N, C-alpha and C positions, 0 to 999 in steps of 0.2 A: 504494500500500500504506500506508494511514493508520496501522495498528498499534494502539496503545493510548492511552487517556486523552487528553491534549491533542493527541496526534498526529492523532486523528480530526478535531479542531476546526481545526487549522491547515492540514491538507491540504484540507479543504473550502473554506477561505478561499482557499488557493492556486489551487484549481481555478476558483473564481469569477473571480479575477484573470486567470488564463490565458484564460478565455473572452472577457473584455473585450479583452485584448491581441490575441487571434487575430482578433477582429472588426475591431479598429482597423488591424491590419497585414495583413489579408487572407490568412490561412492557415488550413488545416483540420487537425484531428487526431482520433484516436480514442483512447479510454481503456478499459482493462480493470481491474476492481476485484479486488484480492486481499485476503483477510481476515486474513492471518497475523499473529500476535502472541500475547501472554500470554493474553488473553481467549479467543482461538480455541483455544489449547492446552488451557486449562481445560475447554473444551466438548468437544474432540475428541481430545485427547492427541496432536495432530499439530503439529509446528513448521513446517517447510517441506519438503514432499515433493520428490523429484527431478523428478517430472513437472511440478510448478509451476515449478521452477527452469528447466527446459528451455523452458517457455512464456515466462518472464520474459526469458530470454536473447535471444529472437527480437524483443522490442520494441526501439524506438529509445531509450527511456529509462524509468527508474523514478523516480517521485516518492514519496518515503518520508517517513513522519511520525516515529514514534518507537515503540520497543518496550521493554517492561519491566514487571515485576511490581510490584504495589503493595507498597512496603516494609513496610506495616503488616500484611500477611497473605500469603495464597497460599503456604502451606507446601508445597503439592503441587508447586510448581515448583522443581526443583533449581537451586541457585545458578548463575547464568550461562548456564543452558540456552537461554533465549530469545535472548540476545545472540549466543551462539556459533552456534546452529543456524539463526538467521535472518539477522542482520546480517553476521556474519563469513562465514557460508556463501555469501551473495551476493557479498561482496567477493572471496573466494578463488575460488569456482567460476566466476564470470564474469570473472575475471582483471582486476578493477578495481584495477590496481596503483598508481594515483595517487590519493591523497586530497588534494584541493585545497581549502585554506581561506584565503580572503581575510580579512585583519584590518585593517579600515579604520574609523576613527572618523568618524561623520557629524556635520556641524555641528548644534549644539543638543542632542546626545545626551550625557548625563553620563558622565564617566569618573572612576575613583578616582585617576587621576594628576593631581595638582594643577596642574602646569605644562603638561600636554599640550594640543595643539590638533589639529584635524582634519588639518592638514598634517603633523604629526609622527608620527601613527599611520597608516601606510599600507604594510602589508607583505603578502606572500602566502607562505603556508607550504605547501611541497610535501612531503607525508608519504608515504614508501614504505608501501604498503598491504597487501601480501600475504606478508610475510616477518617476520623478527624473532622476538620472543617470543610473537607472537599465533598461531603456527602450530599450537598445541596439541600440540607435540612434547615429550612428557614423561610422567610417571606417578608412581606411588607404590610404595614397598616398605613392608611391615608397617603398612599404613594402619590408623589407629585404636589403635596401640600406642605405648608410650613410646619405641620404637625407630624410629618412623616416619621415612621418608625421602621427600622430594618433589623431583622434578627438573622443571625447565622450561627447555628447551634452545633457545637462539636459532638461527634459521636465517638465514644470510646467504650469498647467491650473487652471483657477479660479474654474472650476467645481470640479476638483480633490482635490484641496487644501481646498475648503470650506466644502466639505462633510466630509473630515477627521477632520477638526476643529469642525464641528458641532457634529460629533460622540463623540468626546472627552467631549464636554460640556454635551451632553445627557447622556453619561456614568456617569459623575460626578453627575448629577442630579438624576439618577436612583439609584445609590449606595451610596448616601449621602456623597460624597467626596466634600471637601470644596474649592479646588483651582485647576485651570488649568494653566499650564505654557507652553508657546510656546518656543521651542528650535530651533534656526536657526543660521544664520550667516549674519545678515543684514548689517553689517559694510563693508563686502567685496563682498558678492554676492548681489549686489545692485539692481538687476532686479528681479530674481526669488524669492529672499527672501523678497524683498519689497512687492511682491504680497502676500506672506504668512503673513506678518505683517499687511497689510491693511485688508485682509480677517479676520484675528484674531480680529483686533480692531472693525470691524463691527459686527461680530457674537457675540462677548462677550456682546454687549449692550442688547441682548435678554436674557441674563442670569445674571441679576443684583445681584442675591443672591450668586453667585459663585465668589470667589476672582480669580484674574488673575495675571500673571507675565510673564516676558520675560528674557531669558538668552541666550547669545551666546553659541554655542555648546562647545567651549573650556572651558568656565566658568562652564558649566553644568558638564563636566567630573570631574572638581575639586570639585564642590559642592556635587556630588554623593558620593565622598570619605570623604569629611570633614564635610558635613552637609546633610546627606541623608534624614533627616526629613524635609528638605526644600521642598521636592517634594511629591505631591499627585497624580495628573494626569499630564503627560507630553504629548504634541502633537508635532510631529516633522516630518521631511522629511524622505524619504525612506532610503537614505544612512546614515544620522545621526542616524536614529532609529536603523539601523542595528548595528552600532558601540556602541551606549550607552546601548543598551539592553544586549550586551555581557558583558559590564562593570557591568550592573545590575545583570546579572547572577553570576558574580564573587563575588559580595558582599552579595548575598543571599545564598551562599554556593557552588557555582559552576554550571557548565553547566548541571549537572545531576539533578538539582533542578528547571530548567527553562522550563516552559511550554509556549506554544503560540497558538494563533488562527489566521488563515488567513480568515477573515470574508467577506462574501458578505451579508451585513445587509439587502439587499432587498429580500434575499432568492430566487432570480431568478436563481441561480445556487448554487451548493454545496459549503459550507465552508470547510476549511481544518484545522485540529488540529494536532500539532506536537511538540515533544520535540525539543529543539534547539541545542542539543549537538553534532550533526553530527554522522557520521557512525563509528568512533573510531575503525579502523581496528586493532589497536595494542592490544585491549582487546577482540576482537570478538571471540566467541566460548569458552570463559573461565568462563562464569557465573559470571562476575564481574561488568557488567553494572548497573548503578543506574536507576531503573525504575520509580522513583518518578516523574520526569518531564513528562513521558508518562501518569502516573496516573492523574496528575493534568491537562494534556491536555484532557484526557477523561472526567474529571470533567467539563472543559470548554465546551467541546462538548455537554455534557448532559445539561448544563445550557442553551446553545444556542438553544438546541432542546426542551426547556421548561420542563426540568426535574430538577428543582432547588433543590428539596429535595435529590435526588440521587447525584447530584453534591456536595452538602454540605456534605453529608456523606463521600464521598471520600476525600474531603479536610480535614475534621476533623480526619479521620482515618490516613491520611498521617502525619498530625501534631502530633497526639498522639504517633504514632510509632517513629517519629524522635526524640522525647524527650529522648528516651533510646538509648544510644550510641551503645548498642549491635546490633542495627538494622542499623548502619551506614555501607555503602559500602566503598570500597577502596578509592574512590575519596573524601570521607569525613573523611578519616583517620581511618576507621574501617575495619572489616574483614567479614562482612555479605555478602552473595552471592545475586545475583539477585533473585534467587528462595526464599531464606529465607526472603528477604524484601517483596516480593510479598505475601508470606504466612502470614507475620505479618500484612500487611495492610488488606488483605482479612479477617483475623481473627477479626479485629475491626469492620467489616461490619456485619458479621453474628452473 
């Protein structure tokens, strides 16, 4: 599902890379194209119908580009409609309850942190993905009047919180990571985040060989800048995860380097893998988009689909290519095109 603007460009490059990797590692796959996004909505007045959602659920995985209206126009699209009716709908209805976002600085990639090195920025953020303030639980009273009231109510369940926390610990255990840190705001959000804290304290007793910690979210944003090595695995709420992972993207070189997976670990419905950079209409059609986030999302997809060797090959190829500044795209201060960077990464595979 390429979506809109640069989403179409980077998914096309990701599929090229996937074909090369499949040939190299001897596996086959089938794809189904779905057109949903802002452009499709403007043409059809359809966002994501339930019939298509049912089809999507039956796939092994979804490779997603980006959706979003051009900020310079498209007044016909209500604010937030595309994001909520397509992206959030897939996350919620397919029970993709984990949003997994690695934050790792590759050698050679510029970072705004003056003293940071590739070894000091290497964390994984586990974001709860189907609860919190994103449930669209709320509404208006007296909308459009001077007495207007708006409510947006956070949804926090023991079931949802515990499965996210447990996933973080299991991830740390599987990949040899040493510490899991809960990030919340227990001093102010004394009900919802008290539940997070109690669940965390109980689950961690089952993983005695893994260190644990807790930071308020405001402190976390400070430490991600001043002490990024402090973090190994972070587990956090939906909204806080959304915010701190964009900060994580910035310190790992920018949004063009940031991959993500929206996971249904039960595999009862398809998981979705996407770069987190958005649709970037300002550079669409100019062959300027950085496809690395998409490539790393493809790697995450293959790892989830139990092709770890293929996933590792993509990660290694991206790292090796990024060392050379001639392969840096405009967002990294270079002049390489989307096509040139794709060819360089594919060249490391074959």
